[in-house]
Jmol script that loads the backbone (N, CA, C; Angstrom):
load data "model"
ATOM      1  N   UNK A   1      15.804   2.311 -26.932  1.00  0.00           N
ATOM      2  CA  UNK A   1      15.117   1.258 -25.878  1.00  0.00           C
ATOM      3  C   UNK A   1      14.033   0.683 -26.523  1.00  0.00           C
ATOM      4  N   UNK A   2      13.921  -0.759 -26.273  1.00  0.00           N
ATOM      5  CA  UNK A   2      12.815  -1.391 -26.790  1.00  0.00           C
ATOM      6  C   UNK A   2      11.862  -1.677 -25.645  1.00  0.00           C
ATOM      7  N   UNK A   3      10.676  -1.959 -26.027  1.00  0.00           N
ATOM      8  CA  UNK A   3       9.508  -2.243 -25.091  1.00  0.00           C
ATOM      9  C   UNK A   3       9.728  -3.386 -24.002  1.00  0.00           C
ATOM     10  N   UNK A   4      10.561  -4.292 -24.383  1.00  0.00           N
ATOM     11  CA  UNK A   4      10.956  -5.437 -23.445  1.00  0.00           C
ATOM     12  C   UNK A   4      11.345  -4.926 -22.111  1.00  0.00           C
ATOM     13  N   UNK A   5      12.001  -3.701 -22.151  1.00  0.00           N
ATOM     14  CA  UNK A   5      12.586  -3.196 -20.834  1.00  0.00           C
ATOM     15  C   UNK A   5      11.600  -2.551 -20.108  1.00  0.00           C
ATOM     16  N   UNK A   6      10.333  -2.045 -20.546  1.00  0.00           N
ATOM     17  CA  UNK A   6       9.453  -1.317 -19.804  1.00  0.00           C
ATOM     18  C   UNK A   6       8.089  -1.917 -19.577  1.00  0.00           C
ATOM     19  N   UNK A   7       7.678  -2.916 -20.296  1.00  0.00           N
ATOM     20  CA  UNK A   7       6.316  -3.607 -20.160  1.00  0.00           C
ATOM     21  C   UNK A   7       6.425  -4.484 -18.990  1.00  0.00           C
ATOM     22  N   UNK A   8       5.195  -4.771 -18.466  1.00  0.00           N
ATOM     23  CA  UNK A   8       4.920  -5.830 -17.444  1.00  0.00           C
ATOM     24  C   UNK A   8       4.794  -7.195 -17.960  1.00  0.00           C
ATOM     25  N   UNK A   9       5.426  -8.056 -17.275  1.00  0.00           N
ATOM     26  CA  UNK A   9       5.181  -9.512 -17.796  1.00  0.00           C
ATOM     27  C   UNK A   9       3.959  -9.997 -16.944  1.00  0.00           C
ATOM     28  N   UNK A  10       3.489  -9.264 -16.015  1.00  0.00           N
ATOM     29  CA  UNK A  10       2.377  -9.756 -15.229  1.00  0.00           C
ATOM     30  C   UNK A  10       1.092  -9.134 -15.801  1.00  0.00           C
ATOM     31  N   UNK A  11       0.652  -9.796 -16.880  1.00  0.00           N
ATOM     32  CA  UNK A  11      -0.579  -9.415 -17.677  1.00  0.00           C
ATOM     33  C   UNK A  11      -1.805  -9.972 -16.925  1.00  0.00           C
ATOM     34  N   UNK A  12      -2.725  -9.197 -16.506  1.00  0.00           N
ATOM     35  CA  UNK A  12      -3.846  -9.677 -15.969  1.00  0.00           C
ATOM     36  C   UNK A  12      -5.061  -9.215 -16.774  1.00  0.00           C
ATOM     37  N   UNK A  13      -6.061 -10.120 -17.009  1.00  0.00           N
ATOM     38  CA  UNK A  13      -7.205  -9.697 -17.832  1.00  0.00           C
ATOM     39  C   UNK A  13      -8.408 -10.020 -17.155  1.00  0.00           C
ATOM     40  N   UNK A  14      -9.604  -9.420 -17.711  1.00  0.00           N
ATOM     41  CA  UNK A  14     -10.959  -9.631 -17.172  1.00  0.00           C
ATOM     42  C   UNK A  14     -11.895  -9.566 -18.324  1.00  0.00           C
ATOM     43  N   UNK A  15     -13.039 -10.113 -18.077  1.00  0.00           N
ATOM     44  CA  UNK A  15     -14.156  -9.980 -19.161  1.00  0.00           C
ATOM     45  C   UNK A  15     -14.924  -8.688 -19.251  1.00  0.00           C
ATOM     46  N   UNK A  16     -15.284  -8.423 -20.319  1.00  0.00           N
ATOM     47  CA  UNK A  16     -15.960  -6.967 -20.474  1.00  0.00           C
ATOM     48  C   UNK A  16     -17.249  -6.935 -19.519  1.00  0.00           C
ATOM     49  N   UNK A  17     -17.808  -8.000 -19.155  1.00  0.00           N
ATOM     50  CA  UNK A  17     -19.016  -7.994 -18.252  1.00  0.00           C
ATOM     51  C   UNK A  17     -18.580  -7.661 -16.817  1.00  0.00           C
ATOM     52  N   UNK A  18     -17.333  -7.717 -16.347  1.00  0.00           N
ATOM     53  CA  UNK A  18     -16.885  -7.404 -15.139  1.00  0.00           C
ATOM     54  C   UNK A  18     -17.335  -6.010 -14.649  1.00  0.00           C
ATOM     55  N   UNK A  19     -17.538  -5.901 -13.376  1.00  0.00           N
ATOM     56  CA  UNK A  19     -17.927  -4.573 -12.699  1.00  0.00           C
ATOM     57  C   UNK A  19     -16.658  -3.719 -12.400  1.00  0.00           C
ATOM     58  N   UNK A  20     -16.855  -2.417 -12.370  1.00  0.00           N
ATOM     59  CA  UNK A  20     -15.599  -1.535 -11.811  1.00  0.00           C
ATOM     60  C   UNK A  20     -14.972  -2.083 -10.611  1.00  0.00           C
ATOM     61  N   UNK A  21     -15.776  -2.565  -9.599  1.00  0.00           N
ATOM     62  CA  UNK A  21     -15.323  -3.110  -8.439  1.00  0.00           C
ATOM     63  C   UNK A  21     -14.423  -4.360  -8.575  1.00  0.00           C
ATOM     64  N   UNK A  22     -14.990  -5.278  -9.465  1.00  0.00           N
ATOM     65  CA  UNK A  22     -14.146  -6.497  -9.866  1.00  0.00           C
ATOM     66  C   UNK A  22     -12.885  -6.093 -10.417  1.00  0.00           C
ATOM     67  N   UNK A  23     -12.825  -5.157 -11.359  1.00  0.00           N
ATOM     68  CA  UNK A  23     -11.777  -4.825 -12.074  1.00  0.00           C
ATOM     69  C   UNK A  23     -10.678  -4.243 -11.152  1.00  0.00           C
ATOM     70  N   UNK A  24     -11.234  -3.227 -10.212  1.00  0.00           N
ATOM     71  CA  UNK A  24     -10.354  -2.685  -9.199  1.00  0.00           C
ATOM     72  C   UNK A  24      -9.857  -3.779  -8.210  1.00  0.00           C
ATOM     73  N   UNK A  25     -10.492  -4.651  -7.770  1.00  0.00           N
ATOM     74  CA  UNK A  25      -9.914  -5.797  -6.906  1.00  0.00           C
ATOM     75  C   UNK A  25      -8.945  -6.570  -7.717  1.00  0.00           C
ATOM     76  N   UNK A  26      -9.026  -6.819  -8.870  1.00  0.00           N
ATOM     77  CA  UNK A  26      -8.007  -7.685  -9.625  1.00  0.00           C
ATOM     78  C   UNK A  26      -6.740  -6.863  -9.622  1.00  0.00           C
ATOM     79  N   UNK A  27      -6.888  -5.601  -9.970  1.00  0.00           N
ATOM     80  CA  UNK A  27      -5.649  -4.686 -10.060  1.00  0.00           C
ATOM     81  C   UNK A  27      -4.961  -4.589  -8.736  1.00  0.00           C
ATOM     82  N   UNK A  28      -5.913  -4.413  -7.690  1.00  0.00           N
ATOM     83  CA  UNK A  28      -5.138  -4.511  -6.329  1.00  0.00           C
ATOM     84  C   UNK A  28      -4.492  -5.899  -5.884  1.00  0.00           C
ATOM     85  N   UNK A  29      -5.203  -6.904  -6.247  1.00  0.00           N
ATOM     86  CA  UNK A  29      -4.691  -8.160  -5.902  1.00  0.00           C
ATOM     87  C   UNK A  29      -3.407  -8.523  -6.623  1.00  0.00           C
ATOM     88  N   UNK A  30      -3.360  -8.098  -7.830  1.00  0.00           N
ATOM     89  CA  UNK A  30      -2.249  -8.442  -8.733  1.00  0.00           C
ATOM     90  C   UNK A  30      -1.257  -7.287  -8.844  1.00  0.00           C
ATOM     91  N   UNK A  31      -1.349  -6.318  -8.059  1.00  0.00           N
ATOM     92  CA  UNK A  31      -0.472  -5.017  -8.149  1.00  0.00           C
ATOM     93  C   UNK A  31      -0.236  -4.611  -9.504  1.00  0.00           C
ATOM     94  N   UNK A  32      -1.152  -4.393 -10.369  1.00  0.00           N
ATOM     95  CA  UNK A  32      -1.101  -3.782 -11.689  1.00  0.00           C
ATOM     96  C   UNK A  32      -2.029  -2.572 -11.825  1.00  0.00           C
ATOM     97  N   UNK A  33      -1.582  -1.688 -12.688  1.00  0.00           N
ATOM     98  CA  UNK A  33      -2.198  -0.532 -12.966  1.00  0.00           C
ATOM     99  C   UNK A  33      -3.259  -0.410 -14.196  1.00  0.00           C
ATOM    100  N   UNK A  34      -3.348  -1.646 -14.764  1.00  0.00           N
ATOM    101  CA  UNK A  34      -4.290  -1.806 -15.879  1.00  0.00           C
ATOM    102  C   UNK A  34      -4.466  -3.194 -16.186  1.00  0.00           C
ATOM    103  N   UNK A  35      -5.670  -3.496 -16.907  1.00  0.00           N
ATOM    104  CA  UNK A  35      -6.114  -4.775 -17.150  1.00  0.00           C
ATOM    105  C   UNK A  35      -6.510  -4.854 -18.701  1.00  0.00           C
ATOM    106  N   UNK A  36      -6.127  -6.005 -19.222  1.00  0.00           N
ATOM    107  CA  UNK A  36      -6.693  -6.436 -20.604  1.00  0.00           C
ATOM    108  C   UNK A  36      -8.235  -6.723 -20.442  1.00  0.00           C
ATOM    109  N   UNK A  37      -8.986  -6.289 -21.164  1.00  0.00           N
ATOM    110  CA  UNK A  37     -10.499  -6.594 -21.342  1.00  0.00           C
ATOM    111  C   UNK A  37     -10.830  -7.352 -22.433  1.00  0.00           C
ATOM    112  N   UNK A  38     -11.417  -8.534 -22.137  1.00  0.00           N
ATOM    113  CA  UNK A  38     -11.610  -9.400 -23.238  1.00  0.00           C
ATOM    114  C   UNK A  38     -13.219  -9.635 -23.412  1.00  0.00           C
ATOM    115  N   UNK A  39     -13.603 -10.016 -24.549  1.00  0.00           N
ATOM    116  CA  UNK A  39     -15.050 -10.483 -24.813  1.00  0.00           C
ATOM    117  C   UNK A  39     -15.104 -12.016 -24.587  1.00  0.00           C
ATOM    118  N   UNK A  40     -16.271 -12.412 -24.396  1.00  0.00           N
ATOM    119  CA  UNK A  40     -16.319 -13.977 -24.080  1.00  0.00           C
ATOM    120  C   UNK A  40     -15.606 -14.868 -25.034  1.00  0.00           C
ATOM    121  N   UNK A  41     -15.318 -14.484 -26.222  1.00  0.00           N
ATOM    122  CA  UNK A  41     -14.488 -15.363 -27.129  1.00  0.00           C
ATOM    123  C   UNK A  41     -13.121 -15.110 -27.078  1.00  0.00           C
ATOM    124  N   UNK A  42     -12.705 -14.360 -25.917  1.00  0.00           N
ATOM    125  CA  UNK A  42     -11.310 -14.058 -25.789  1.00  0.00           C
ATOM    126  C   UNK A  42     -10.812 -12.938 -26.720  1.00  0.00           C
ATOM    127  N   UNK A  43     -11.553 -12.342 -27.431  1.00  0.00           N
ATOM    128  CA  UNK A  43     -11.112 -11.147 -28.340  1.00  0.00           C
ATOM    129  C   UNK A  43     -10.751  -9.990 -27.510  1.00  0.00           C
ATOM    130  N   UNK A  44      -9.837  -9.257 -27.847  1.00  0.00           N
ATOM    131  CA  UNK A  44      -9.538  -8.049 -26.961  1.00  0.00           C
ATOM    132  C   UNK A  44     -10.622  -6.918 -27.263  1.00  0.00           C
ATOM    133  N   UNK A  45     -11.165  -6.509 -26.128  1.00  0.00           N
ATOM    134  CA  UNK A  45     -12.207  -5.381 -26.228  1.00  0.00           C
ATOM    135  C   UNK A  45     -11.490  -4.214 -25.767  1.00  0.00           C
ATOM    136  N   UNK A  46     -10.460  -4.045 -24.989  1.00  0.00           N
ATOM    137  CA  UNK A  46      -9.713  -2.885 -24.643  1.00  0.00           C
ATOM    138  C   UNK A  46      -8.902  -3.147 -23.536  1.00  0.00           C
ATOM    139  N   UNK A  47      -8.516  -1.969 -22.970  1.00  0.00           N
ATOM    140  CA  UNK A  47      -7.615  -2.011 -21.759  1.00  0.00           C
ATOM    141  C   UNK A  47      -8.238  -0.783 -20.879  1.00  0.00           C
ATOM    142  N   UNK A  48      -8.331  -1.220 -19.624  1.00  0.00           N
ATOM    143  CA  UNK A  48      -8.877  -0.390 -18.499  1.00  0.00           C
ATOM    144  C   UNK A  48      -7.815  -0.102 -17.479  1.00  0.00           C
ATOM    145  N   UNK A  49      -7.655   1.114 -17.109  1.00  0.00           N
ATOM    146  CA  UNK A  49      -6.624   1.424 -16.126  1.00  0.00           C
ATOM    147  C   UNK A  49      -7.260   2.015 -14.757  1.00  0.00           C
ATOM    148  N   UNK A  50      -6.366   2.285 -13.963  1.00  0.00           N
ATOM    149  CA  UNK A  50      -6.638   2.731 -12.729  1.00  0.00           C
ATOM    150  C   UNK A  50      -7.456   4.160 -12.764  1.00  0.00           C
ATOM    151  N   UNK A  51      -6.738   4.909 -13.711  1.00  0.00           N
ATOM    152  CA  UNK A  51      -7.262   6.310 -14.022  1.00  0.00           C
ATOM    153  C   UNK A  51      -8.687   6.075 -14.667  1.00  0.00           C
ATOM    154  N   UNK A  52      -8.990   5.165 -15.445  1.00  0.00           N
ATOM    155  CA  UNK A  52     -10.232   4.934 -15.950  1.00  0.00           C
ATOM    156  C   UNK A  52     -11.290   4.774 -14.709  1.00  0.00           C
ATOM    157  N   UNK A  53     -10.923   3.731 -13.886  1.00  0.00           N
ATOM    158  CA  UNK A  53     -11.833   3.504 -12.814  1.00  0.00           C
ATOM    159  C   UNK A  53     -12.125   4.714 -11.876  1.00  0.00           C
ATOM    160  N   UNK A  54     -10.938   5.308 -11.588  1.00  0.00           N
ATOM    161  CA  UNK A  54     -11.029   6.740 -10.755  1.00  0.00           C
ATOM    162  C   UNK A  54     -11.975   7.585 -11.322  1.00  0.00           C
ATOM    163  N   UNK A  55     -11.833   7.894 -12.707  1.00  0.00           N
ATOM    164  CA  UNK A  55     -12.744   8.774 -13.489  1.00  0.00           C
ATOM    165  C   UNK A  55     -14.185   8.552 -13.409  1.00  0.00           C
ATOM    166  N   UNK A  56     -14.444   7.189 -13.570  1.00  0.00           N
ATOM    167  CA  UNK A  56     -15.862   6.660 -13.556  1.00  0.00           C
ATOM    168  C   UNK A  56     -16.387   6.972 -12.223  1.00  0.00           C
ATOM    169  N   UNK A  57     -15.662   6.566 -11.172  1.00  0.00           N
ATOM    170  CA  UNK A  57     -16.115   6.692  -9.823  1.00  0.00           C
ATOM    171  C   UNK A  57     -16.341   8.168  -9.389  1.00  0.00           C
ATOM    172  N   UNK A  58     -15.513   9.051  -9.928  1.00  0.00           N
ATOM    173  CA  UNK A  58     -15.691  10.519  -9.544  1.00  0.00           C
ATOM    174  C   UNK A  58     -16.942  11.103 -10.205  1.00  0.00           C
ATOM    175  N   UNK A  59     -17.245  10.453 -11.517  1.00  0.00           N
ATOM    176  CA  UNK A  59     -18.299  10.864 -12.192  1.00  0.00           C
ATOM    177  C   UNK A  59     -19.634  10.405 -11.355  1.00  0.00           C
ATOM    178  N   UNK A  60     -19.548   9.242 -10.805  1.00  0.00           N
ATOM    179  CA  UNK A  60     -20.716   8.788 -10.088  1.00  0.00           C
ATOM    180  C   UNK A  60     -20.858   9.693  -8.861  1.00  0.00           C
ATOM    181  N   UNK A  61     -19.779   9.901  -8.131  1.00  0.00           N
ATOM    182  CA  UNK A  61     -19.897  10.771  -6.893  1.00  0.00           C
ATOM    183  C   UNK A  61     -20.467  12.213  -7.315  1.00  0.00           C
ATOM    184  N   UNK A  62     -20.017  12.762  -8.373  1.00  0.00           N
ATOM    185  CA  UNK A  62     -20.564  14.032  -8.790  1.00  0.00           C
ATOM    186  C   UNK A  62     -21.908  14.046  -9.092  1.00  0.00           C
ATOM    187  N   UNK A  63     -22.376  13.109  -9.637  1.00  0.00           N
ATOM    188  CA  UNK A  63     -23.813  12.880  -9.933  1.00  0.00           C
ATOM    189  C   UNK A  63     -24.637  12.787  -8.604  1.00  0.00           C
ATOM    190  N   UNK A  64     -23.981  11.985  -7.759  1.00  0.00           N
ATOM    191  CA  UNK A  64     -24.731  11.812  -6.337  1.00  0.00           C
ATOM    192  C   UNK A  64     -24.779  13.164  -5.669  1.00  0.00           C
ATOM    193  N   UNK A  65     -23.546  13.834  -5.686  1.00  0.00           N
ATOM    194  CA  UNK A  65     -23.641  15.249  -5.092  1.00  0.00           C
ATOM    195  C   UNK A  65     -24.636  16.166  -5.699  1.00  0.00           C
ATOM    196  N   UNK A  66     -24.817  16.130  -6.983  1.00  0.00           N
ATOM    197  CA  UNK A  66     -25.847  16.957  -7.636  1.00  0.00           C
ATOM    198  C   UNK A  66     -27.284  16.677  -7.219  1.00  0.00           C
ATOM    199  N   UNK A  67     -27.548  15.291  -7.090  1.00  0.00           N
ATOM    200  CA  UNK A  67     -28.840  14.845  -6.635  1.00  0.00           C
ATOM    201  C   UNK A  67     -29.105  15.338  -5.264  1.00  0.00           C
ATOM    202  N   UNK A  68     -28.101  15.227  -4.405  1.00  0.00           N
ATOM    203  CA  UNK A  68     -28.288  15.524  -2.971  1.00  0.00           C
ATOM    204  C   UNK A  68     -28.451  17.107  -2.816  1.00  0.00           C
ATOM    205  N   UNK A  69     -27.738  17.855  -3.602  1.00  0.00           N
ATOM    206  CA  UNK A  69     -27.872  19.164  -3.731  1.00  0.00           C
ATOM    207  C   UNK A  69     -29.386  19.603  -4.004  1.00  0.00           C
ATOM    208  N   UNK A  70     -29.896  18.981  -5.033  1.00  0.00           N
ATOM    209  CA  UNK A  70     -31.176  19.316  -5.513  1.00  0.00           C
ATOM    210  C   UNK A  70     -32.326  18.977  -4.422  1.00  0.00           C
ATOM    211  N   UNK A  71     -31.829  17.756  -3.783  1.00  0.00           N
ATOM    212  CA  UNK A  71     -32.901  17.372  -2.709  1.00  0.00           C
ATOM    213  C   UNK A  71     -32.886  18.375  -1.604  1.00  0.00           C
ATOM    214  N   UNK A  72     -31.729  18.890  -1.197  1.00  0.00           N
ATOM    215  CA  UNK A  72     -31.474  19.871  -0.196  1.00  0.00           C
ATOM    216  C   UNK A  72     -32.351  21.143  -0.525  1.00  0.00           C
ATOM    217  N   UNK A  73     -32.217  21.621  -1.678  1.00  0.00           N
ATOM    218  CA  UNK A  73     -32.860  22.717  -2.135  1.00  0.00           C
ATOM    219  C   UNK A  73     -34.296  22.519  -2.108  1.00  0.00           C
ATOM    220  N   UNK A  74     -34.840  21.431  -2.481  1.00  0.00           N
ATOM    221  CA  UNK A  74     -36.313  21.077  -2.444  1.00  0.00           C
ATOM    222  C   UNK A  74     -36.751  21.109  -0.960  1.00  0.00           C
ATOM    223  N   UNK A  75     -35.941  20.621  -0.048  1.00  0.00           N
ATOM    224  CA  UNK A  75     -36.423  20.523   1.271  1.00  0.00           C
ATOM    225  C   UNK A  75     -36.352  22.023   1.915  1.00  0.00           C
ATOM    226  N   UNK A  76     -35.426  22.797   1.609  1.00  0.00           N
ATOM    227  CA  UNK A  76     -35.266  24.081   2.105  1.00  0.00           C
ATOM    228  C   UNK A  76     -36.393  25.070   1.607  1.00  0.00           C
ATOM    229  N   UNK A  77     -36.927  24.811   0.537  1.00  0.00           N
ATOM    230  CA  UNK A  77     -37.989  25.552  -0.179  1.00  0.00           C
ATOM    231  C   UNK A  77     -39.309  25.164   0.516  1.00  0.00           C
ATOM    232  N   UNK A  78     -39.377  24.002   1.106  1.00  0.00           N
ATOM    233  CA  UNK A  78     -40.630  23.490   1.810  1.00  0.00           C
ATOM    234  C   UNK A  78     -40.707  23.912   3.229  1.00  0.00           C
ATOM    235  N   UNK A  79     -39.554  24.606   3.772  1.00  0.00           N
ATOM    236  CA  UNK A  79     -39.499  25.094   5.227  1.00  0.00           C
ATOM    237  C   UNK A  79     -40.184  26.427   5.209  1.00  0.00           C
ATOM    238  N   UNK A  80     -40.952  26.559   6.122  1.00  0.00           N
ATOM    239  CA  UNK A  80     -41.700  27.887   6.384  1.00  0.00           C
ATOM    240  C   UNK A  80     -41.034  28.809   7.294  1.00  0.00           C
ATOM    241  N   UNK A  81     -41.426  30.062   7.410  1.00  0.00           N
ATOM    242  CA  UNK A  81     -40.752  30.976   8.308  1.00  0.00           C
ATOM    243  C   UNK A  81     -40.576  30.477   9.764  1.00  0.00           C
ATOM    244  N   UNK A  82     -41.588  29.513  10.185  1.00  0.00           N
ATOM    245  CA  UNK A  82     -41.431  29.053  11.502  1.00  0.00           C
ATOM    246  C   UNK A  82     -40.270  27.993  11.657  1.00  0.00           C
ATOM    247  N   UNK A  83     -39.659  27.656  10.610  1.00  0.00           N
ATOM    248  CA  UNK A  83     -38.757  26.589  10.611  1.00  0.00           C
ATOM    249  C   UNK A  83     -39.134  25.131  10.561  1.00  0.00           C
ATOM    250  N   UNK A  84     -40.565  25.064  10.497  1.00  0.00           N
ATOM    251  CA  UNK A  84     -41.075  23.834  10.386  1.00  0.00           C
ATOM    252  C   UNK A  84     -41.548  23.380   8.941  1.00  0.00           C
ATOM    253  N   UNK A  85     -41.369  22.102   8.651  1.00  0.00           N
ATOM    254  CA  UNK A  85     -41.793  21.694   7.297  1.00  0.00           C
ATOM    255  C   UNK A  85     -43.197  21.739   7.092  1.00  0.00           C
ATOM    256  N   UNK A  86     -43.580  22.346   5.888  1.00  0.00           N
ATOM    257  CA  UNK A  86     -44.979  22.533   5.487  1.00  0.00           C
ATOM    258  C   UNK A  86     -45.274  21.439   4.446  1.00  0.00           C
ATOM    259  N   UNK A  87     -46.640  21.199   4.318  1.00  0.00           N
ATOM    260  CA  UNK A  87     -46.896  20.030   3.461  1.00  0.00           C
ATOM    261  C   UNK A  87     -47.308  20.505   2.044  1.00  0.00           C
TER     262      UNK A  87
END
end "model"
wireframe off; spacefill off
backbone 0.3
color backbone group
């Protein structure tokens, strides 16, 4: 089997300066699972896939969850026996 039977003819690209949100919108709008990423001179910089975007967003959410957990621990440590916040 040759590649012609399996590759998409609907090739969409974006600049390397695009945000994850812009890339995701392009994928959604064009019904594709990956984008070619180009430099300003149109040189190929790489390929970004839906999995890449999901992984990056998952890492952001994990980081946010860690920050919220630390803040919660800090607030709990400030609560006295009476249940009121101490200064």
